[in-house]
C-alpha positions in Angstrom: 0.0 0.0 0.0 1.5 3.3 -1.0 2.2 5.9 1.7 -0.1 8.9 1.6 1.3 12.1 0.1 2.8 14.4 2.8 1.5 17.9 2.6 4.0 20.3 1.2 3.9 22.4 4.4 2.7 21.5 7.9 1.8 23.4 11.0 4.2 23.8 13.9 2.4 21.2 16.0 2.8 18.6 13.3 6.4 19.5 12.7 7.2 19.2 16.4 5.4 15.9 16.7 7.3 14.4 13.7 10.7 15.7 15.0 10.1 14.5 18.5 10.2 17.9 20.1 7.7 20.6 21.1 6.3 23.8 19.5 7.9 25.7 22.3 11.3 24.2 21.5 10.9 25.1 17.8 10.1 28.7 18.7 13.2 28.7 20.8 15.3 27.4 17.8 13.9 30.4 15.8 14.7 32.9 18.6 18.4 31.8 18.8 18.9 31.6 15.1 19.2 27.8 15.0 16.2 27.4 12.6 15.1 30.0 10.1 11.6 31.3 10.3 9.5 29.5 7.7 6.9 31.0 5.4 3.5 31.7 6.8 0.2 30.6 5.4 -2.8 32.7 4.7 -3.8 32.4 8.3 -0.5 34.0 9.3 0.7 30.7 10.9 4.1 29.2 10.3 4.2 26.4 7.8 7.2 24.0 7.7 8.4 22.4 4.5 10.7 19.4 3.8 14.0 21.3 4.4 12.7 22.6 7.7 11.8 19.1 8.8 15.2 17.8 7.8 16.8 20.6 9.8 14.7 19.8 12.8 15.6 16.1 12.6 19.4 17.0 12.5 18.9 19.3 15.5 17.2 16.6 17.5 19.8 14.0 16.6 22.7 16.3 17.7 20.8 17.5 20.9 20.1 13.8 21.8 23.9 13.2 21.5 24.5 15.8 24.1 25.7 18.6 21.8 24.7 22.1 23.1 22.4 24.3 21.0 25.1 26.9 20.7 27.5 24.3 19.2 24.8 23.0 16.9 24.1 26.5 15.7 27.8 27.1 15.1 28.0 23.9 13.2 25.1 24.9 10.9 26.4 28.4 10.2 28.2 28.7 6.9 29.8 31.5 5.0 26.5 32.7 3.7 24.4 32.3 6.9 22.3 29.5 8.1 22.9 26.4 6.0 20.6 23.4 5.7 20.9 19.7 6.5 24.0 17.7 6.2 25.7 20.4 4.1 25.6 22.8 7.1 27.0 20.1 9.4 29.9 19.4 7.1 30.7 23.1 6.8 30.7 23.4 10.6 32.6 20.2 11.1 35.4 21.8 13.1 33.1 23.4 15.7 31.1 20.1 16.0 34.3 18.1 16.4 35.4 20.4 19.2 32.1 20.1 20.8 32.2 16.3 20.5 35.7 16.2 22.1 34.4 18.2 25.1 31.3 16.0 25.3 33.4 12.8 25.2 35.6 14.1 28.0 32.5 15.0 30.0 30.9 11.6 29.4 34.1 9.8 30.4 34.1 11.8 33.7 30.5 10.9 34.3 31.1 7.3 33.5 33.9 7.2 36.1 31.6 8.8 38.7 28.9 6.3 37.9 31.3 3.4 38.3 32.5 4.8 41.6 28.9 5.0 42.7 28.2 1.5 41.6 31.2 0.2 43.4 30.1 2.0 46.6 26.6 0.5 46.4 28.2 -3.0 45.8 30.4 -2.5 48.9 27.5 -1.3 51.0 25.4 -4.4 50.0 28.3 -6.7 50.5 29.4 -5.4 53.9 25.8 -4.8 55.0 26.6 -1.7 57.1 27.6 1.9 56.6 31.2 0.7 56.8 30.7 -0.2 53.1 30.4 3.6 52.3 34.0 4.1 53.4 36.8 3.5 50.9 37.7 -0.1 50.0 41.0 0.4 51.8 39.2 1.0 55.1 36.2 -1.3 54.7 38.3 -4.2 53.5 40.6 -3.8 56.5 37.6 -4.2 58.9 35.3 -6.6 57.1 36.5 -9.6 59.2 35.4 -8.1 62.5 32.4 -9.8 64.0 29.0 -8.0 63.9 28.8 -5.3 66.6 32.6 -5.2 67.2 32.8 -1.8 65.5 30.8 0.7 67.4 28.9 3.6 65.8 31.3 6.0 67.4 34.2 4.1 65.9 32.6 4.4 62.5 32.1 8.1 62.9 35.7 8.5 63.9 36.8 6.7 60.7 34.5 8.8 58.7 36.0 12.0 60.0 39.6 10.6 59.7 39.0 9.5 56.1 37.8 13.0 55.2 40.7 14.7 57.0 43.6 12.4 56.2 42.2 10.3 53.3 41.8 6.5 53.1 45.4 5.8 54.1 45.0 7.7 57.4 41.7 5.9 58.1 43.2 2.5 57.3 46.0 3.2 59.8 43.4 4.1 62.4 41.4 1.0 61.5 44.2 -1.1 63.2 43.4 0.7 66.4 39.8 -0.4 66.2 40.7 -4.0 65.3 42.8 -4.2 68.5 40.1 -2.6 70.6 37.5 -5.0 69.2 39.7 -8.1 70.0 41.2 -7.1 73.3 38.4 -6.4 75.9 40.8 -5.0 78.5 42.0 -2.4 76.1 38.5 -1.5 75.1 37.5 -1.1 78.8 40.4 1.2 79.3 39.5 3.2 76.2 35.9 3.6 77.5 37.1 4.7 80.9 39.4 7.3 79.4 36.8 8.6 77.0 34.4 9.2 79.9 37.1 11.0 81.9 38.0 13.2 78.9 34.4 14.1 78.4 34.4 15.4 82.0 37.1 17.9 81.0 34.7 19.6 78.6 33.0 21.2 81.6 36.3 22.5 83.0 37.4 26.0 81.9 40.8 26.3 83.4 43.8 25.0 81.3 45.5 24.5 84.7 42.9 21.9 85.9 44.8 19.4 88.1 43.3 16.5 86.3 44.9 17.3 83.0 48.5 16.0 83.7 47.4 12.7 85.2 44.8 12.0 82.6 47.2 12.9 79.7 49.8 10.4 81.2 47.1 7.7 81.3 46.1 8.4 77.7 49.7 8.3 76.6 50.2 4.9 78.4 47.1 3.5 76.8 48.1 4.6 73.3 51.5 3.1 73.8 49.9 -0.2 74.8 47.7 -0.1 71.8 50.7 0.5 69.5 52.6 -2.4 71.1 49.6 -4.7 70.6 49.3 -3.7 67.0 52.9 -4.4 66.4 52.8 -7.8 68.1 49.8 -8.8 66.1 51.5 -8.1 62.8 48.7 -5.7 61.8 51.2 -3.0 60.9 53.1 -5.3 58.5 49.9 -6.4 56.8 48.9 -2.8 56.5 52.3 -1.9 54.8 51.6 -4.6 52.1 48.1 -3.3 51.7 49.3 0.3 51.3 51.9 -0.7 48.8 49.1 -2.2 46.6 47.0 0.8 47.2 49.7 3.2 46.1 49.8 1.5 42.7 46.1 2.2 42.0 45.4 5.4 44.0 43.7 8.1 42.0 44.4 11.8 42.1 40.9 12.5 43.3 41.7 10.7 46.5 44.5 13.2 47.4 42.1 16.1 46.6 39.6 14.8 49.1 42.0 15.3 52.1 42.6 18.5 54.1 45.0 19.6 56.7 44.3 19.0 60.4 43.9 22.7 61.0 41.4 23.0 58.2 39.4 20.1 59.6 39.4 21.5 63.1 38.3 24.8 61.8 35.4 23.4 59.8 34.1 20.8 62.2 31.9 22.1 65.1 34.3 21.2 67.8 33.6 23.0 71.1 36.4 21.9 73.5 36.8 23.7 76.8 40.2 25.4 77.5 40.9 22.5 79.8 40.2 19.9 77.1 42.3 21.9 74.5 45.2 21.9 76.9 44.7 18.2 77.6 44.9 17.3 73.9 48.0 19.4 73.5 49.6 17.6 76.5 48.8 14.2 75.1 50.6 15.1 71.9 53.6 16.4 73.8 53.8 13.1 75.7 53.4 10.9 72.7 55.8 12.8 70.6 58.6 14.2 72.9 61.1 14.4 70.1 59.0 17.3 68.6 59.3 19.4 71.7 62.0 22.1 72.3 63.4 20.3 75.4 66.7 18.7 76.1 65.0 16.2 78.5 63.0 13.5 76.8 59.5 13.2 78.1 57.8 9.8 78.7 54.4 8.7 79.6 
């Protein structure tokens, strides 16, 4: 059966329906010089002919490919003004090629982002807890812990550490939580110290007499944790893991980190003067070599 004859010229609604767009979009094409105004009929309405329809189809194809309307227009503009159909595209090939190069780069970036999202969702489903939202370096380090061994506060600490120091810093800290989860006596001491430190938040004087003794206790506890990590071989296993990680680490990972000062300035910490002095004193005791003193300090 032969196809019915197509009217020589059609109204804007029919042109939009055939091209897969809307009358409003076509009017916009006219306004920005992407599509020439067609002849009008006796009723003063636009009428679109075969060349106009071809032009609309090319516009839709390029727009669907992600090319911007400005680049499409540049691609269609020839030496004598607005060209038609494939001829206009060929004459504007350089502009279209540049647009396509930019588009390809953008799509590659989006594809990488989508792949990262897919991997994060996979880890979350596999791990079955928010731990899966942290980097593979961190979540993989802790995945063998029994359910409930990692407390919500531990997870929050890892989240902040990963944002501040990156996945490597959080992976190093993960060893600390592995030891706490597998050594009840160290976990009990950690809980006791955390409670005592919280009490300092109500103390205003940096000369509070509790500071020195509590700082020494924290120093001794951190030293015991470090020794346990070393005896367990966790540090050696982490070194191997970090070597593998360095080979595949992306630049975006480094960009995600910030300095400690930046982190402290942005996080809503509200330590009392006593708590601030306590934190400083703990650092002094843990890292005596960094102090301007001829006498080494110990816990």
